[in-house]
N, C-alpha and C positions, 0 to 999 in steps of 0.2 A: 503493500500499497505506502509506504513512504518510499519507494524508487517510481511508483508511478505519480504524485503528488509529486518530487521532484525533477518529473519528467515534462509533467504539464506545464512548471513553473518556465521550465528551460527553453519551451519554446515561445512564437511572438508571441502567440495567444497569452499566454500566462504570463510575460511579461508584459506586453498592452494592460491585461486584469490590474498586475499588479499598481503601474504604474497610475491608472484610473485609481485605484485602492487608498492611495496615497493620498493624489491629488483633491479626491473626493473628503476625503480625515482634516486633511490642511483645509479645503474651503470653509467644512464647519466649522473649523475653531475659528478662520479665521472672522468669518459671519460674525461667533460670539465676539471675539476682541472687539471688532468695530464697535458694534454693538454698547458695550461696555464705552471704550472712546466716546464715544458719543455724548453719551451719558454725561459722563465727565469732564465735558468740551461745555456743555450747556451747567454743569454746576461754578465750573472753574469762571466763564466768561459771565456769566448773570450772576453769581452768587459770590463768588468768593472774590472774582479780582473782576469785579464791572469798567467796563473800558470807560477811559483809557488808560485805567490805571491796572492793566494785565502787561501792555507793553513797560508803562512805566515803573512799574514794580519788579521788571525783571522776571516776571512771575511767566514770559511765554517761549524764555531758553527754555527755562526747566521742565517746561510741562510738553515742549516739544521732543523731549529723550525720553519722554515718562510715554507719551504717545506710539512713538518711534519703535519701543522695547515692546511696549504693549500688542504693538499690531504683527508684530515683524517676530517675536523672539518666538511666545506660544504656538503657531502657524508652521514656521521654521523645521523646530523640535519634531514635532508630528508628523510631517512629511518626511524626516528621518528618522524615525524609530517606528513607521506602523509598516507591517509588517504580515501579509497573508499569510504564513506560515506560523505567526505565533500563536497559541491557546487564544482564545478571549480572555480568560482572566490574566493573562502576562499584558494583554494590551490594556487594559485596563487597570493593571498596575502602573503602565508606562505615560498612560493619562494621566491619572491621577498625580504620580510625581513632576509633570510640566505641568498640572494643573498650578502645584503647590508652588513651584519655583517664577512662576509667571503671577503669580497671586501675593505672594511675598516683594517680589519687583515693585506692584502696583502699590502695595500697602505703602514701601518703603519713598517711593516717588510721590505720592499725594499728600503723606506724612513731611514732607519737606516742602512741598505746598504749602499745605497749611499751616506749616511755621510762621511761610516767610509772607503770608496772607498781610491784606492792609487792614487796619484794625479800626481806624477812626481818620475822620476828616477834619482834623481839629483846625477853628481860626486860632491864629496867636500874632497878638501883637502887628498887623499891619501884614499878616501872610498866612497860607493855611502850611497847616507839616500835614503829613500820610505817614504816623508811624506802623510799621506792621507790628503782626502777634510778637513775634521775639522780642521787639526793641520795651516792650510795655515792662514799664518796675511802677515797683510801690510809692519809693521817694519818701520811705519812714527812715528819721534817723536811726530807730531799730532795727532795718528791715537789711540784710543783705545784698550785698550789692549786686547779685545777681539772680537773687529774688524775683520772679516772674510775677506777671501775673495777666487774669485769664481776659481776653479779646472779646470783642460780638464775633457768633457763626456766622450768621446771615447778614454778611456784607458793611462795609465800613458805615459805622455809624457817625452824621455829621453831628459836631460838639464845636462850641466854645470853651478854650481855656484862659482864666482869670489868674493874673499873681495874687498870691497874698497881699493882705494890709499891714499882715506884720512884720517890719524892720526886719528882724534876728529870721527869721521864715525866709523870705527874701533873700536875705545874706546865704544862707543854708541852700537855696534853691539854685544860685548862682552857683555855686559852690561845687554842686551836683554835676552842673553843666557842663563847667570848665573840668572836671579830675573824670569826664564821660562816665558816672554814675547814673545819667537822666536828666530829661530836661522837662521843661513841665510839659508839653506838647504826648510827653511818654506817659504822663501820670495821671491817669484818669479821678483820681482826688481831687483835680482841679476843675475838672472839668464841670461844667455848667451848661445847658440847654442852648442848643443855635438862637434862639431866640432873643438871647437875654444880651448877646453881641453882634445885632445885627445894626443896629444904630454908630458902632465903631466899625462894620465890613463898609458902612455906606460913608463914613468920613475919610477910610484912609484907599477907597479904591483911586485907583489912578489912569488915566488916559492911556493911548497908543502911546503917545509918544513919551511920557514920563515912565511909563514900564521898561519901552525900549532902550530911553539913557538909564535907567537901574539897573538895568539888564547887562548892557552895552550889546544892545545887539541893533540892527540895522528896524528902522520903524518899519520898512516894508517885511518884513520877517512880522510882526507883532499886527500887522491889517492881512498880512495870509490867513493866521492862525484864526482869526477871529472875522472873518469876513463873510461866515453865515449869517451870525449873529449882527451883522450892520447889513445885509440884505434884508433879515427881517424887519429892519427901523428900531433894532432895541434899543434902550436906553441902560447900556452897561459901562461898567467897570472893571477893571482887570487888580488883580492883585498876583502875585509869584506863588504858586503851589509847590512844596519840595516834597520827593520821596527821597529818602536819605542824599545823594549827589545831583540825583536829576531834578531838573527845573522845568515846570508847564505853568500852565496859565490858569486861574481861576477868574473865571467870567462870572460876574453878579449882577444884581439887580440895582443902578443907582437909586430907584426910588425904594424899594422893599430890602434889600439886603439881601436876597434870595439869592441860591449860589444857583446859576443858570447852568454851566457845565466844566469842566475841564479840557482843555486846549494842548497837546504837546505842541513845544516849539520844532521849527520847520529844522532839519539839520542843518549847522554849519557850513556855507559854500567856501 
């Protein structure tokens, strides 16, 4: 019987059947992986990294690596190991091993994305800051320097930050910022509802010419980034928005202080 099976697989028909069997298994695995990837894309781009924070927070680079591995790793391994001559139990074992490896890689990638997700959009003395989840700190004297604080799970929350009125606490906060222990925009204990800072936002909003001078950019670059708002005839002002070392524009309504949008700056030429 074994000789007949080997003879069957050695014939062109047997080889064709073997190739079709492997391709079919790999295609099914690819379809499952692609479905999971689509779900992850929706979660990442609409919940954890709403546009354009996906690009500004450098989440795209991590995510592309994650998706590439997820879509290619499993199906390629399935294509390699699937063999018609293997018993069913052995095939199921191999599939389980591949799925475990793929799941472990996915969990690691997603956890990395979650740790670096934008936590808040914070108005902070004339600008907006976007601290990441792994940058949030408690800010208390008795807290450890590396003690983290939980961040929102369903997208970055828009808030304001208010400096403490107490001089001693203000000085301690300044020392914390200088020493790298954390700044006010990374400490939820200083956050207030965004409505409480809207008057400050309105007062500090700049024109395109002012923001271009402040950021050492050509006015045409600012006008290009905000062209859509100008076409709508919106009365808007601009404030810098910083995600780590990346600078973008926060577009605000000059009348209400509402945040209308975030616009990346065009690449320098």
